[in-house]
C-alpha positions as CSV (number, residue, x, y, z in Angstrom):
1,M,84.7,55.0,-15.4
2,N,86.8,51.7,-14.4
3,T,85.6,49.8,-17.4
4,T,86.4,52.6,-19.9
5,I,90.1,52.7,-18.4
6,T,90.4,49.0,-18.4
7,F,89.3,48.9,-22.1
8,V,91.8,51.6,-22.9
9,V,94.4,49.8,-20.8
10,I,93.7,46.4,-22.9
11,F,93.5,48.4,-26.3
12,V,97.0,50.1,-25.5
13,F,98.5,46.6,-24.4
14,F,97.4,44.8,-27.7
15,Y,98.6,47.7,-29.7
16,T,102.2,47.6,-28.0
17,A,102.1,43.9,-28.0
18,G,101.4,43.8,-31.8
19,F,104.4,46.4,-32.3
20,A,106.5,43.9,-30.4
21,V,105.6,40.9,-32.8
22,T,106.3,43.3,-35.7
23,L,109.8,43.9,-34.4
24,W,110.3,40.5,-33.7
25,R,109.5,39.4,-37.4
26,E,111.9,42.2,-38.6
27,K,114.7,40.3,-36.7
28,N,114.8,43.1,-34.0
29,K,114.9,40.6,-30.9
30,L,116.4,43.0,-28.4
31,G,113.7,45.9,-29.2
32,S,110.9,43.4,-29.4
33,A,111.8,42.5,-25.7
34,A,112.1,45.9,-24.7
35,V,108.7,46.7,-26.2
36,F,107.2,43.6,-24.6
37,L,108.2,44.9,-21.2
38,L,106.7,48.2,-21.6
39,A,103.6,46.3,-22.8
40,V,103.6,44.3,-19.6
41,S,104.2,47.4,-17.5
42,I,101.4,49.3,-19.3
43,V,99.1,46.4,-17.6
44,I,100.6,46.4,-14.2
45,T,100.9,50.2,-13.6
46,P,97.2,51.1,-13.6
47,F,96.8,48.8,-10.5
48,F,99.0,51.2,-8.5
49,S,97.6,54.1,-9.5
50,V,94.1,54.0,-11.0
51,F,92.4,51.0,-9.6
52,R,93.0,51.7,-5.8
């Protein structure tokens, strides 16, 4: 089960980081930074709740 959750978290991280890159290319720097922080929090949060 942990491997499934790990793959889902990695997929969501890359999808969100890709959206941040798209925003960066569209000259929306502030939005890109906010979405990248969201992507980082997506990676960190499961260690406090799922992977105990």
